[in-house]
PDB file with one MODEL, atoms N, CA, C and O in Angstrom:
MODEL        1
ATOM      1  N   UNK A   1     -49.049-118.624 -59.838  1.00  0.00           N
ATOM      2  CA  UNK A   1     -50.494-117.894 -59.263  1.00  0.00           C
ATOM      3  C   UNK A   1     -51.504-119.124 -59.004  1.00  0.00           C
ATOM      4  O   UNK A   1     -52.142-119.105 -57.951  1.00  0.00           O
ATOM      5  N   UNK A   2     -51.664-120.071 -59.802  1.00  0.00           N
ATOM      6  CA  UNK A   2     -52.632-121.025 -59.606  1.00  0.00           C
ATOM      7  C   UNK A   2     -52.207-122.012 -58.448  1.00  0.00           C
ATOM      8  O   UNK A   2     -53.105-122.458 -57.734  1.00  0.00           O
ATOM      9  N   UNK A   3     -50.953-122.368 -58.223  1.00  0.00           N
ATOM     10  CA  UNK A   3     -50.461-123.174 -57.316  1.00  0.00           C
ATOM     11  C   UNK A   3     -50.256-122.549 -55.990  1.00  0.00           C
ATOM     12  O   UNK A   3     -50.333-123.309 -55.024  1.00  0.00           O
ATOM     13  N   UNK A   4     -50.002-121.265 -55.768  1.00  0.00           N
ATOM     14  CA  UNK A   4     -49.664-120.872 -54.395  1.00  0.00           C
ATOM     15  C   UNK A   4     -50.485-119.704 -54.239  1.00  0.00           C
ATOM     16  O   UNK A   4     -51.284-119.729 -53.303  1.00  0.00           O
ATOM     17  N   UNK A   5     -50.439-118.556 -55.065  1.00  0.00           N
ATOM     18  CA  UNK A   5     -51.101-117.289 -54.608  1.00  0.00           C
ATOM     19  C   UNK A   5     -52.784-117.528 -54.422  1.00  0.00           C
ATOM     20  O   UNK A   5     -53.356-117.193 -53.385  1.00  0.00           O
ATOM     21  N   UNK A   6     -53.360-118.040 -55.362  1.00  0.00           N
ATOM     22  CA  UNK A   6     -54.831-118.230 -55.257  1.00  0.00           C
ATOM     23  C   UNK A   6     -55.158-118.992 -54.197  1.00  0.00           C
ATOM     24  O   UNK A   6     -55.984-118.549 -53.399  1.00  0.00           O
ATOM     25  N   UNK A   7     -54.592-120.231 -54.001  1.00  0.00           N
ATOM     26  CA  UNK A   7     -54.979-121.017 -52.779  1.00  0.00           C
ATOM     27  C   UNK A   7     -54.697-120.418 -51.538  1.00  0.00           C
ATOM     28  O   UNK A   7     -55.466-120.644 -50.603  1.00  0.00           O
ATOM     29  N   UNK A   8     -53.614-119.612 -51.361  1.00  0.00           N
ATOM     30  CA  UNK A   8     -53.327-118.651 -50.250  1.00  0.00           C
ATOM     31  C   UNK A   8     -54.516-117.729 -49.863  1.00  0.00           C
ATOM     32  O   UNK A   8     -55.013-117.579 -48.747  1.00  0.00           O
ATOM     33  N   UNK A   9     -54.871-117.125 -51.085  1.00  0.00           N
ATOM     34  CA  UNK A   9     -55.986-116.201 -50.958  1.00  0.00           C
ATOM     35  C   UNK A   9     -57.370-116.840 -50.384  1.00  0.00           C
ATOM     36  O   UNK A   9     -58.106-116.325 -49.542  1.00  0.00           O
ATOM     37  N   UNK A  10     -57.536-118.034 -51.018  1.00  0.00           N
ATOM     38  CA  UNK A  10     -58.747-118.658 -50.539  1.00  0.00           C
ATOM     39  C   UNK A  10     -58.769-119.174 -49.076  1.00  0.00           C
ATOM     40  O   UNK A  10     -59.770-119.182 -48.360  1.00  0.00           O
ATOM     41  N   UNK A  11     -57.376-119.656 -48.683  1.00  0.00           N
ATOM     42  CA  UNK A  11     -57.371-119.892 -47.237  1.00  0.00           C
ATOM     43  C   UNK A  11     -57.673-118.623 -46.280  1.00  0.00           C
ATOM     44  O   UNK A  11     -58.249-118.699 -45.195  1.00  0.00           O
ATOM     45  N   UNK A  12     -57.161-117.405 -46.902  1.00  0.00           N
ATOM     46  CA  UNK A  12     -57.343-116.229 -46.073  1.00  0.00           C
ATOM     47  C   UNK A  12     -58.638-115.614 -46.321  1.00  0.00           C
ATOM     48  O   UNK A  12     -58.903-114.493 -45.888  1.00  0.00           O
ATOM     49  N   UNK A  13     -59.652-116.483 -47.173  1.00  0.00           N
ATOM     50  CA  UNK A  13     -60.986-116.089 -47.404  1.00  0.00           C
ATOM     51  C   UNK A  13     -61.004-114.750 -48.100  1.00  0.00           C
ATOM     52  O   UNK A  13     -61.860-113.937 -47.753  1.00  0.00           O
ATOM     53  N   UNK A  14     -60.106-114.429 -49.090  1.00  0.00           N
ATOM     54  CA  UNK A  14     -60.264-113.277 -49.779  1.00  0.00           C
ATOM     55  C   UNK A  14     -61.122-113.678 -51.081  1.00  0.00           C
ATOM     56  O   UNK A  14     -60.727-114.471 -51.934  1.00  0.00           O
ATOM     57  N   UNK A  15     -62.310-113.033 -51.100  1.00  0.00           N
ATOM     58  CA  UNK A  15     -63.190-113.436 -52.234  1.00  0.00           C
ATOM     59  C   UNK A  15     -62.800-112.718 -53.430  1.00  0.00           C
ATOM     60  O   UNK A  15     -63.086-113.275 -54.490  1.00  0.00           O
ATOM     61  N   UNK A  16     -62.164-111.517 -53.489  1.00  0.00           N
ATOM     62  CA  UNK A  16     -61.835-110.840 -54.800  1.00  0.00           C
ATOM     63  C   UNK A  16     -60.950-111.570 -55.694  1.00  0.00           C
ATOM     64  O   UNK A  16     -60.122-112.280 -55.123  1.00  0.00           O
ATOM     65  N   UNK A  17     -60.934-111.557 -56.988  1.00  0.00           N
ATOM     66  CA  UNK A  17     -60.036-112.278 -57.759  1.00  0.00           C
ATOM     67  C   UNK A  17     -58.563-111.561 -57.679  1.00  0.00           C
ATOM     68  O   UNK A  17     -58.290-110.362 -57.737  1.00  0.00           O
ATOM     69  N   UNK A  18     -57.761-112.629 -57.537  1.00  0.00           N
ATOM     70  CA  UNK A  18     -56.319-112.077 -57.478  1.00  0.00           C
ATOM     71  C   UNK A  18     -55.563-112.316 -58.804  1.00  0.00           C
ATOM     72  O   UNK A  18     -55.579-113.455 -59.272  1.00  0.00           O
ATOM     73  N   UNK A  19     -54.909-111.336 -59.436  1.00  0.00           N
ATOM     74  CA  UNK A  19     -54.261-111.359 -60.475  1.00  0.00           C
ATOM     75  C   UNK A  19     -52.740-111.069 -60.154  1.00  0.00           C
ATOM     76  O   UNK A  19     -52.399-110.755 -59.013  1.00  0.00           O
ATOM     77  N   UNK A  20     -51.884-111.177 -61.138  1.00  0.00           N
ATOM     78  CA  UNK A  20     -50.361-110.822 -60.934  1.00  0.00           C
ATOM     79  C   UNK A  20     -50.410-109.301 -60.598  1.00  0.00           C
ATOM     80  O   UNK A  20     -49.754-108.868 -59.651  1.00  0.00           O
ATOM     81  N   UNK A  21     -51.067-108.611 -61.254  1.00  0.00           N
ATOM     82  CA  UNK A  21     -51.142-106.980 -61.068  1.00  0.00           C
ATOM     83  C   UNK A  21     -51.543-106.589 -59.625  1.00  0.00           C
ATOM     84  O   UNK A  21     -50.939-105.733 -58.978  1.00  0.00           O
ATOM     85  N   UNK A  22     -52.549-107.245 -59.199  1.00  0.00           N
ATOM     86  CA  UNK A  22     -53.094-107.129 -57.722  1.00  0.00           C
ATOM     87  C   UNK A  22     -52.011-107.512 -56.841  1.00  0.00           C
ATOM     88  O   UNK A  22     -51.671-106.765 -55.924  1.00  0.00           O
ATOM     89  N   UNK A  23     -51.445-108.623 -57.053  1.00  0.00           N
ATOM     90  CA  UNK A  23     -50.326-109.184 -56.152  1.00  0.00           C
ATOM     91  C   UNK A  23     -49.294-108.276 -56.050  1.00  0.00           C
ATOM     92  O   UNK A  23     -48.834-108.016 -54.938  1.00  0.00           O
ATOM     93  N   UNK A  24     -48.765-107.637 -57.276  1.00  0.00           N
ATOM     94  CA  UNK A  24     -47.523-106.927 -57.263  1.00  0.00           C
ATOM     95  C   UNK A  24     -47.865-105.606 -56.505  1.00  0.00           C
ATOM     96  O   UNK A  24     -47.000-105.065 -55.817  1.00  0.00           O
ATOM     97  N   UNK A  25     -49.098-105.091 -56.623  1.00  0.00           N
ATOM     98  CA  UNK A  25     -49.387-103.794 -55.872  1.00  0.00           C
ATOM     99  C   UNK A  25     -49.576-104.170 -54.443  1.00  0.00           C
ATOM    100  O   UNK A  25     -49.180-103.304 -53.662  1.00  0.00           O
ATOM    101  N   UNK A  26     -50.101-105.284 -53.883  1.00  0.00           N
ATOM    102  CA  UNK A  26     -50.076-105.695 -52.568  1.00  0.00           C
ATOM    103  C   UNK A  26     -48.744-105.907 -51.884  1.00  0.00           C
ATOM    104  O   UNK A  26     -48.497-105.545 -50.734  1.00  0.00           O
ATOM    105  N   UNK A  27     -47.749-106.646 -52.856  1.00  0.00           N
ATOM    106  CA  UNK A  27     -46.545-106.973 -52.361  1.00  0.00           C
ATOM    107  C   UNK A  27     -45.837-105.650 -52.075  1.00  0.00           C
ATOM    108  O   UNK A  27     -45.292-105.455 -50.988  1.00  0.00           O
ATOM    109  N   UNK A  28     -45.848-104.731 -53.067  1.00  0.00           N
ATOM    110  CA  UNK A  28     -45.311-103.407 -52.838  1.00  0.00           C
ATOM    111  C   UNK A  28     -45.739-102.638 -51.504  1.00  0.00           C
ATOM    112  O   UNK A  28     -45.001-102.216 -50.613  1.00  0.00           O
ATOM    113  N   UNK A  29     -47.033-102.575 -51.599  1.00  0.00           N
ATOM    114  CA  UNK A  29     -47.585-101.893 -50.313  1.00  0.00           C
ATOM    115  C   UNK A  29     -47.182-102.421 -49.147  1.00  0.00           C
ATOM    116  O   UNK A  29     -46.827-101.661 -48.246  1.00  0.00           O
ATOM    117  N   UNK A  30     -47.171-103.759 -48.978  1.00  0.00           N
ATOM    118  CA  UNK A  30     -46.647-104.405 -47.613  1.00  0.00           C
ATOM    119  C   UNK A  30     -45.133-104.212 -47.381  1.00  0.00           C
ATOM    120  O   UNK A  30     -44.636-104.188 -46.254  1.00  0.00           O
ATOM    121  N   UNK A  31     -44.462-104.081 -48.482  1.00  0.00           N
ATOM    122  CA  UNK A  31     -42.888-103.787 -48.323  1.00  0.00           C
ATOM    123  C   UNK A  31     -42.713-102.359 -47.826  1.00  0.00           C
ATOM    124  O   UNK A  31     -41.865-102.077 -46.979  1.00  0.00           O
ATOM    125  N   UNK A  32     -43.473-101.531 -48.331  1.00  0.00           N
ATOM    126  CA  UNK A  32     -43.522-100.091 -47.830  1.00  0.00           C
ATOM    127  C   UNK A  32     -44.014 -99.868 -46.513  1.00  0.00           C
ATOM    128  O   UNK A  32     -43.478 -99.002 -45.821  1.00  0.00           O
ATOM    129  N   UNK A  33     -44.996-100.559 -46.065  1.00  0.00           N
ATOM    130  CA  UNK A  33     -45.608-100.591 -44.695  1.00  0.00           C
ATOM    131  C   UNK A  33     -44.640-101.026 -43.781  1.00  0.00           C
ATOM    132  O   UNK A  33     -44.679-100.528 -42.656  1.00  0.00           O
ATOM    133  N   UNK A  34     -43.727-101.908 -44.056  1.00  0.00           N
ATOM    134  CA  UNK A  34     -42.787-102.569 -43.282  1.00  0.00           C
ATOM    135  C   UNK A  34     -41.497-101.700 -43.395  1.00  0.00           C
ATOM    136  O   UNK A  34     -40.415-102.144 -43.009  1.00  0.00           O
ATOM    137  N   UNK A  35     -41.621-100.533 -43.898  1.00  0.00           N
ATOM    138  CA  UNK A  35     -40.439 -99.543 -43.960  1.00  0.00           C
ATOM    139  C   UNK A  35     -39.221-100.012 -44.527  1.00  0.00           C
ATOM    140  O   UNK A  35     -38.109 -99.742 -44.073  1.00  0.00           O
ATOM    141  N   UNK A  36     -39.490-100.862 -45.729  1.00  0.00           N
ATOM    142  CA  UNK A  36     -38.314-101.151 -46.500  1.00  0.00           C
ATOM    143  C   UNK A  36     -37.951 -99.853 -47.373  1.00  0.00           C
ATOM    144  O   UNK A  36     -38.824 -99.095 -47.793  1.00  0.00           O
ATOM    145  N   UNK A  37     -36.745 -99.691 -47.576  1.00  0.00           N
ATOM    146  CA  UNK A  37     -36.234 -98.483 -48.390  1.00  0.00           C
ATOM    147  C   UNK A  37     -36.637 -98.844 -50.005  1.00  0.00           C
ATOM    148  O   UNK A  37     -36.838 -99.954 -50.499  1.00  0.00           O
ATOM    149  N   UNK A  38     -36.677 -97.595 -50.602  1.00  0.00           N
ATOM    150  CA  UNK A  38     -37.159 -97.594 -51.893  1.00  0.00           C
ATOM    151  C   UNK A  38     -36.403 -98.433 -52.838  1.00  0.00           C
ATOM    152  O   UNK A  38     -36.963 -99.037 -53.753  1.00  0.00           O
ATOM    153  N   UNK A  39     -35.080 -98.476 -52.614  1.00  0.00           N
ATOM    154  CA  UNK A  39     -34.161 -99.130 -53.585  1.00  0.00           C
ATOM    155  C   UNK A  39     -34.280-100.619 -53.286  1.00  0.00           C
ATOM    156  O   UNK A  39     -34.022-101.399 -54.202  1.00  0.00           O
ATOM    157  N   UNK A  40     -34.629-101.071 -52.145  1.00  0.00           N
ATOM    158  CA  UNK A  40     -34.888-102.603 -52.052  1.00  0.00           C
ATOM    159  C   UNK A  40     -36.167-102.918 -52.614  1.00  0.00           C
ATOM    160  O   UNK A  40     -36.262-103.992 -53.208  1.00  0.00           O
ATOM    161  N   UNK A  41     -37.210-102.138 -52.526  1.00  0.00           N
ATOM    162  CA  UNK A  41     -38.539-102.394 -53.093  1.00  0.00           C
ATOM    163  C   UNK A  41     -38.260-102.327 -54.655  1.00  0.00           C
ATOM    164  O   UNK A  41     -38.832-103.145 -55.375  1.00  0.00           O
ATOM    165  N   UNK A  42     -37.570-101.569 -55.100  1.00  0.00           N
ATOM    166  CA  UNK A  42     -37.336-101.341 -56.577  1.00  0.00           C
ATOM    167  C   UNK A  42     -36.615-102.462 -57.226  1.00  0.00           C
ATOM    168  O   UNK A  42     -36.839-102.773 -58.396  1.00  0.00           O
ATOM    169  N   UNK A  43     -35.683-103.120 -56.418  1.00  0.00           N
ATOM    170  CA  UNK A  43     -34.917-104.336 -56.771  1.00  0.00           C
ATOM    171  C   UNK A  43     -35.954-105.527 -56.736  1.00  0.00           C
ATOM    172  O   UNK A  43     -36.054-106.254 -57.724  1.00  0.00           O
ATOM    173  N   UNK A  44     -36.720-105.737 -55.619  1.00  0.00           N
ATOM    174  CA  UNK A  44     -37.690-106.924 -55.577  1.00  0.00           C
ATOM    175  C   UNK A  44     -38.725-106.815 -56.521  1.00  0.00           C
ATOM    176  O   UNK A  44     -39.262-107.843 -56.934  1.00  0.00           O
ATOM    177  N   UNK A  45     -39.134-105.523 -56.984  1.00  0.00           N
ATOM    178  CA  UNK A  45     -40.071-105.484 -58.072  1.00  0.00           C
ATOM    179  C   UNK A  45     -39.540-105.569 -59.389  1.00  0.00           C
ATOM    180  O   UNK A  45     -40.252-105.680 -60.386  1.00  0.00           O
ATOM    181  N   UNK A  46     -38.219-105.516 -59.407  1.00  0.00           N
ATOM    182  CA  UNK A  46     -37.494-105.554 -60.693  1.00  0.00           C
ATOM    183  C   UNK A  46     -37.806-104.340 -61.657  1.00  0.00           C
ATOM    184  O   UNK A  46     -37.956-104.488 -62.870  1.00  0.00           O
ATOM    185  N   UNK A  47     -37.884-103.217 -61.051  1.00  0.00           N
ATOM    186  CA  UNK A  47     -38.262-102.038 -61.851  1.00  0.00           C
ATOM    187  C   UNK A  47     -36.872-101.345 -62.325  1.00  0.00           C
ATOM    188  O   UNK A  47     -35.899-101.438 -61.577  1.00  0.00           O
ATOM    189  N   UNK A  48     -36.774-100.686 -63.499  1.00  0.00           N
ATOM    190  CA  UNK A  48     -35.705-100.091 -63.968  1.00  0.00           C
ATOM    191  C   UNK A  48     -35.263 -98.868 -63.070  1.00  0.00           C
ATOM    192  O   UNK A  48     -34.079 -98.632 -62.831  1.00  0.00           O
ATOM    193  N   UNK A  49     -36.266 -98.145 -62.615  1.00  0.00           N
ATOM    194  CA  UNK A  49     -35.899 -96.970 -61.769  1.00  0.00           C
ATOM    195  C   UNK A  49     -36.996 -96.913 -60.658  1.00  0.00           C
ATOM    196  O   UNK A  49     -38.026 -97.586 -60.669  1.00  0.00           O
ATOM    197  N   UNK A  50     -36.624 -96.002 -59.684  1.00  0.00           N
ATOM    198  CA  UNK A  50     -37.467 -95.881 -58.487  1.00  0.00           C
ATOM    199  C   UNK A  50     -38.741 -95.057 -58.749  1.00  0.00           C
ATOM    200  O   UNK A  50     -39.706 -95.068 -57.985  1.00  0.00           O
ATOM    201  N   UNK A  51     -38.681 -94.442 -59.730  1.00  0.00           N
ATOM    202  CA  UNK A  51     -39.953 -93.532 -60.150  1.00  0.00           C
ATOM    203  C   UNK A  51     -41.150 -94.475 -60.318  1.00  0.00           C
ATOM    204  O   UNK A  51     -42.233 -94.256 -59.775  1.00  0.00           O
ATOM    205  N   UNK A  52     -40.893 -95.561 -61.117  1.00  0.00           N
ATOM    206  CA  UNK A  52     -41.968 -96.533 -61.384  1.00  0.00           C
ATOM    207  C   UNK A  52     -42.455 -97.063 -60.015  1.00  0.00           C
ATOM    208  O   UNK A  52     -43.653 -97.044 -59.733  1.00  0.00           O
ATOM    209  N   UNK A  53     -41.432 -97.577 -59.095  1.00  0.00           N
ATOM    210  CA  UNK A  53     -42.015 -98.184 -57.915  1.00  0.00           C
ATOM    211  C   UNK A  53     -42.697 -97.195 -57.065  1.00  0.00           C
ATOM    212  O   UNK A  53     -43.707 -97.584 -56.479  1.00  0.00           O
ATOM    213  N   UNK A  54     -42.265 -95.840 -56.884  1.00  0.00           N
ATOM    214  CA  UNK A  54     -43.011 -94.863 -55.914  1.00  0.00           C
ATOM    215  C   UNK A  54     -44.213 -94.288 -56.559  1.00  0.00           C
ATOM    216  O   UNK A  54     -45.144 -93.924 -55.841  1.00  0.00           O
ATOM    217  N   UNK A  55     -44.283 -94.169 -57.868  1.00  0.00           N
ATOM    218  CA  UNK A  55     -45.423 -93.285 -58.308  1.00  0.00           C
ATOM    219  C   UNK A  55     -46.556 -94.460 -58.711  1.00  0.00           C
ATOM    220  O   UNK A  55     -47.754 -94.214 -58.568  1.00  0.00           O
ATOM    221  N   UNK A  56     -46.127 -95.656 -59.187  1.00  0.00           N
ATOM    222  CA  UNK A  56     -47.147 -96.469 -59.743  1.00  0.00           C
ATOM    223  C   UNK A  56     -47.694 -97.557 -58.712  1.00  0.00           C
ATOM    224  O   UNK A  56     -48.888 -97.746 -58.480  1.00  0.00           O
ATOM    225  N   UNK A  57     -46.643 -98.232 -58.140  1.00  0.00           N
ATOM    226  CA  UNK A  57     -46.998 -99.382 -57.254  1.00  0.00           C
ATOM    227  C   UNK A  57     -47.123 -99.034 -55.776  1.00  0.00           C
ATOM    228  O   UNK A  57     -47.982 -99.598 -55.098  1.00  0.00           O
ATOM    229  N   UNK A  58     -46.332 -98.160 -55.267  1.00  0.00           N
ATOM    230  CA  UNK A  58     -46.352 -97.952 -53.740  1.00  0.00           C
ATOM    231  C   UNK A  58     -47.037 -96.550 -53.397  1.00  0.00           C
ATOM    232  O   UNK A  58     -46.592 -95.439 -53.683  1.00  0.00           O
ATOM    233  N   UNK A  59     -48.146 -96.832 -52.760  1.00  0.00           N
ATOM    234  CA  UNK A  59     -48.895 -95.690 -52.320  1.00  0.00           C
ATOM    235  C   UNK A  59     -49.000 -95.517 -50.754  1.00  0.00           C
ATOM    236  O   UNK A  59     -48.981 -96.522 -50.044  1.00  0.00           O
ATOM    237  N   UNK A  60     -49.092 -94.467 -50.299  1.00  0.00           N
ATOM    238  CA  UNK A  60     -48.836 -94.259 -48.885  1.00  0.00           C
ATOM    239  C   UNK A  60     -50.074 -95.054 -48.102  1.00  0.00           C
ATOM    240  O   UNK A  60     -51.254 -94.990 -48.449  1.00  0.00           O
ATOM    241  N   UNK A  61     -49.575 -95.794 -47.009  1.00  0.00           N
ATOM    242  CA  UNK A  61     -50.527 -96.761 -46.197  1.00  0.00           C
ATOM    243  C   UNK A  61     -50.994 -95.933 -45.022  1.00  0.00           C
ATOM    244  O   UNK A  61     -50.388 -94.932 -44.639  1.00  0.00           O
ATOM    245  N   UNK A  62     -52.035 -96.369 -44.501  1.00  0.00           N
ATOM    246  CA  UNK A  62     -52.633 -95.550 -43.306  1.00  0.00           C
ATOM    247  C   UNK A  62     -51.709 -95.464 -42.228  1.00  0.00           C
ATOM    248  O   UNK A  62     -51.594 -94.369 -41.677  1.00  0.00           O
ATOM    249  N   UNK A  63     -51.055 -96.395 -41.847  1.00  0.00           N
ATOM    250  CA  UNK A  63     -50.129 -96.040 -40.632  1.00  0.00           C
ATOM    251  C   UNK A  63     -49.206 -95.070 -40.914  1.00  0.00           C
ATOM    252  O   UNK A  63     -48.983 -94.191 -40.082  1.00  0.00           O
ATOM    253  N   UNK A  64     -48.524 -95.106 -42.174  1.00  0.00           N
ATOM    254  CA  UNK A  64     -47.629 -93.892 -42.515  1.00  0.00           C
ATOM    255  C   UNK A  64     -48.333 -92.569 -42.732  1.00  0.00           C
ATOM    256  O   UNK A  64     -47.695 -91.517 -42.771  1.00  0.00           O
ATOM    257  N   UNK A  65     -49.588 -92.619 -42.868  1.00  0.00           N
ATOM    258  CA  UNK A  65     -50.420 -91.216 -43.009  1.00  0.00           C
ATOM    259  C   UNK A  65     -50.630 -90.923 -41.542  1.00  0.00           C
ATOM    260  O   UNK A  65     -50.470 -89.748 -41.212  1.00  0.00           O
ATOM    261  N   UNK A  66     -50.944 -91.746 -40.656  1.00  0.00           N
ATOM    262  CA  UNK A  66     -51.346 -91.499 -39.183  1.00  0.00           C
ATOM    263  C   UNK A  66     -50.394 -90.904 -38.509  1.00  0.00           C
ATOM    264  O   UNK A  66     -50.589 -89.941 -37.768  1.00  0.00           O
ATOM    265  N   UNK A  67     -49.059 -91.552 -38.765  1.00  0.00           N
ATOM    266  CA  UNK A  67     -47.911 -91.050 -37.891  1.00  0.00           C
ATOM    267  C   UNK A  67     -47.659 -89.571 -37.995  1.00  0.00           C
ATOM    268  O   UNK A  67     -47.672 -88.888 -36.971  1.00  0.00           O
ATOM    269  N   UNK A  68     -47.419 -89.006 -39.241  1.00  0.00           N
ATOM    270  CA  UNK A  68     -47.162 -87.632 -39.416  1.00  0.00           C
ATOM    271  C   UNK A  68     -48.376 -86.770 -39.013  1.00  0.00           C
ATOM    272  O   UNK A  68     -48.201 -85.620 -38.611  1.00  0.00           O
ATOM    273  N   UNK A  69     -49.475 -87.258 -39.106  1.00  0.00           N
ATOM    274  CA  UNK A  69     -50.742 -86.470 -38.729  1.00  0.00           C
ATOM    275  C   UNK A  69     -50.629 -86.245 -37.227  1.00  0.00           C
ATOM    276  O   UNK A  69     -50.754 -85.162 -36.656  1.00  0.00           O
ATOM    277  N   UNK A  70     -50.364 -87.478 -36.646  1.00  0.00           N
ATOM    278  CA  UNK A  70     -50.361 -87.476 -35.028  1.00  0.00           C
ATOM    279  C   UNK A  70     -49.324 -86.498 -34.465  1.00  0.00           C
ATOM    280  O   UNK A  70     -49.506 -85.852 -33.433  1.00  0.00           O
ATOM    281  N   UNK A  71     -48.207 -86.438 -35.234  1.00  0.00           N
ATOM    282  CA  UNK A  71     -47.131 -85.595 -34.652  1.00  0.00           C
ATOM    283  C   UNK A  71     -47.637 -83.999 -34.758  1.00  0.00           C
ATOM    284  O   UNK A  71     -47.431 -83.184 -33.858  1.00  0.00           O
ATOM    285  N   UNK A  72     -48.267 -83.721 -35.894  1.00  0.00           N
ATOM    286  CA  UNK A  72     -48.781 -82.360 -36.016  1.00  0.00           C
ATOM    287  C   UNK A  72     -49.840 -82.060 -34.961  1.00  0.00           C
ATOM    288  O   UNK A  72     -49.868 -80.962 -34.404  1.00  0.00           O
ATOM    289  N   UNK A  73     -50.684 -82.996 -34.691  1.00  0.00           N
ATOM    290  CA  UNK A  73     -51.819 -82.803 -33.774  1.00  0.00           C
ATOM    291  C   UNK A  73     -51.169 -82.635 -32.276  1.00  0.00           C
ATOM    292  O   UNK A  73     -51.647 -81.813 -31.495  1.00  0.00           O
ATOM    293  N   UNK A  74     -50.101 -83.424 -31.936  1.00  0.00           N
ATOM    294  CA  UNK A  74     -49.301 -83.145 -30.757  1.00  0.00           C
ATOM    295  C   UNK A  74     -48.729 -81.831 -30.618  1.00  0.00           C
ATOM    296  O   UNK A  74     -48.622 -81.289 -29.517  1.00  0.00           O
ATOM    297  N   UNK A  75     -48.371 -81.318 -31.661  1.00  0.00           N
ATOM    298  CA  UNK A  75     -47.635 -79.954 -31.660  1.00  0.00           C
ATOM    299  C   UNK A  75     -48.739 -78.768 -31.375  1.00  0.00           C
ATOM    300  O   UNK A  75     -48.430 -77.780 -30.707  1.00  0.00           O
ATOM    301  N   UNK A  76     -50.035 -78.944 -31.928  1.00  0.00           N
ATOM    302  CA  UNK A  76     -50.831 -77.830 -31.922  1.00  0.00           C
ATOM    303  C   UNK A  76     -51.952 -77.861 -30.897  1.00  0.00           C
ATOM    304  O   UNK A  76     -52.392 -76.787 -30.486  1.00  0.00           O
ATOM    305  N   UNK A  77     -52.428 -78.968 -30.470  1.00  0.00           N
ATOM    306  CA  UNK A  77     -53.491 -79.055 -29.535  1.00  0.00           C
ATOM    307  C   UNK A  77     -53.078 -79.320 -28.065  1.00  0.00           C
ATOM    308  O   UNK A  77     -52.068 -79.958 -27.769  1.00  0.00           O
ATOM    309  N   UNK A  78     -53.869 -78.825 -27.237  1.00  0.00           N
ATOM    310  CA  UNK A  78     -53.640 -79.123 -25.766  1.00  0.00           C
ATOM    311  C   UNK A  78     -53.888 -80.620 -25.561  1.00  0.00           C
ATOM    312  O   UNK A  78     -54.603 -81.306 -26.292  1.00  0.00           O
ATOM    313  N   UNK A  79     -53.220 -81.049 -24.493  1.00  0.00           N
ATOM    314  CA  UNK A  79     -53.164 -82.452 -24.066  1.00  0.00           C
ATOM    315  C   UNK A  79     -54.600 -83.066 -24.088  1.00  0.00           C
ATOM    316  O   UNK A  79     -54.703 -84.152 -24.658  1.00  0.00           O
ATOM    317  N   UNK A  80     -55.594 -82.574 -23.603  1.00  0.00           N
ATOM    318  CA  UNK A  80     -57.000 -83.132 -23.640  1.00  0.00           C
ATOM    319  C   UNK A  80     -57.661 -83.332 -24.783  1.00  0.00           C
ATOM    320  O   UNK A  80     -58.554 -84.178 -24.833  1.00  0.00           O
ATOM    321  N   UNK A  81     -57.317 -82.581 -25.856  1.00  0.00           N
ATOM    322  CA  UNK A  81     -58.067 -82.584 -27.147  1.00  0.00           C
ATOM    323  C   UNK A  81     -57.411 -83.703 -28.216  1.00  0.00           C
ATOM    324  O   UNK A  81     -57.961 -83.960 -29.287  1.00  0.00           O
ATOM    325  N   UNK A  82     -56.267 -84.279 -27.814  1.00  0.00           N
ATOM    326  CA  UNK A  82     -55.559 -85.047 -28.832  1.00  0.00           C
ATOM    327  C   UNK A  82     -56.529 -86.294 -29.279  1.00  0.00           C
ATOM    328  O   UNK A  82     -56.707 -86.577 -30.464  1.00  0.00           O
ATOM    329  N   UNK A  83     -57.139 -87.011 -28.182  1.00  0.00           N
ATOM    330  CA  UNK A  83     -58.002 -88.201 -28.605  1.00  0.00           C
ATOM    331  C   UNK A  83     -59.101 -87.840 -29.475  1.00  0.00           C
ATOM    332  O   UNK A  83     -59.440 -88.596 -30.385  1.00  0.00           O
ATOM    333  N   UNK A  84     -59.712 -86.675 -29.247  1.00  0.00           N
ATOM    334  CA  UNK A  84     -60.708 -86.293 -30.277  1.00  0.00           C
ATOM    335  C   UNK A  84     -60.274 -85.991 -31.623  1.00  0.00           C
ATOM    336  O   UNK A  84     -60.918 -86.291 -32.628  1.00  0.00           O
ATOM    337  N   UNK A  85     -59.116 -85.363 -31.613  1.00  0.00           N
ATOM    338  CA  UNK A  85     -58.622 -84.971 -33.056  1.00  0.00           C
ATOM    339  C   UNK A  85     -58.078 -86.271 -33.810  1.00  0.00           C
ATOM    340  O   UNK A  85     -58.190 -86.295 -35.035  1.00  0.00           O
ATOM    341  N   UNK A  86     -57.583 -87.193 -33.244  1.00  0.00           N
ATOM    342  CA  UNK A  86     -57.163 -88.322 -34.004  1.00  0.00           C
ATOM    343  C   UNK A  86     -58.264 -89.435 -34.182  1.00  0.00           C
ATOM    344  O   UNK A  86     -58.085 -90.388 -34.940  1.00  0.00           O
ATOM    345  N   UNK A  87     -59.254 -89.287 -33.544  1.00  0.00           N
ATOM    346  CA  UNK A  87     -60.370 -90.414 -33.506  1.00  0.00           C
ATOM    347  C   UNK A  87     -60.743 -90.840 -34.920  1.00  0.00           C
ATOM    348  O   UNK A  87     -60.900 -92.029 -35.194  1.00  0.00           O
ATOM    349  N   UNK A  88     -60.885 -89.858 -35.826  1.00  0.00           N
ATOM    350  CA  UNK A  88     -61.503 -90.077 -37.118  1.00  0.00           C
ATOM    351  C   UNK A  88     -60.413 -90.462 -38.318  1.00  0.00           C
ATOM    352  O   UNK A  88     -60.742 -90.770 -39.463  1.00  0.00           O
ATOM    353  N   UNK A  89     -59.164 -90.387 -37.861  1.00  0.00           N
ATOM    354  CA  UNK A  89     -58.071 -90.637 -38.887  1.00  0.00           C
ATOM    355  C   UNK A  89     -58.153 -92.265 -39.396  1.00  0.00           C
ATOM    356  O   UNK A  89     -58.278 -93.213 -38.620  1.00  0.00           O
ATOM    357  N   UNK A  90     -58.071 -92.348 -40.598  1.00  0.00           N
ATOM    358  CA  UNK A  90     -58.187 -93.833 -41.224  1.00  0.00           C
ATOM    359  C   UNK A  90     -56.836 -94.173 -41.726  1.00  0.00           C
ATOM    360  O   UNK A  90     -56.632 -95.263 -42.261  1.00  0.00           O
TER     361      UNK A  90
ENDMDL
END
């Protein structure tokens, strides 16, 4: 942590304190955002089962939330209203 993670955080101008707990959550979220399968993430996190990986460490990321919402918007709204409906999605 002291030799690699914190110096990298400083170079990235991350002001918040970085702990192993924060690092593990970030690592898990980045793996999920890159569409890694649950079993791979579980193995990399060294969890005994995938429930811990999915329920504690990996949360839905914005791009994964946007994609399904955009599909629903495309199904129900006319062509001209799509940009307005997806504008506020975070």
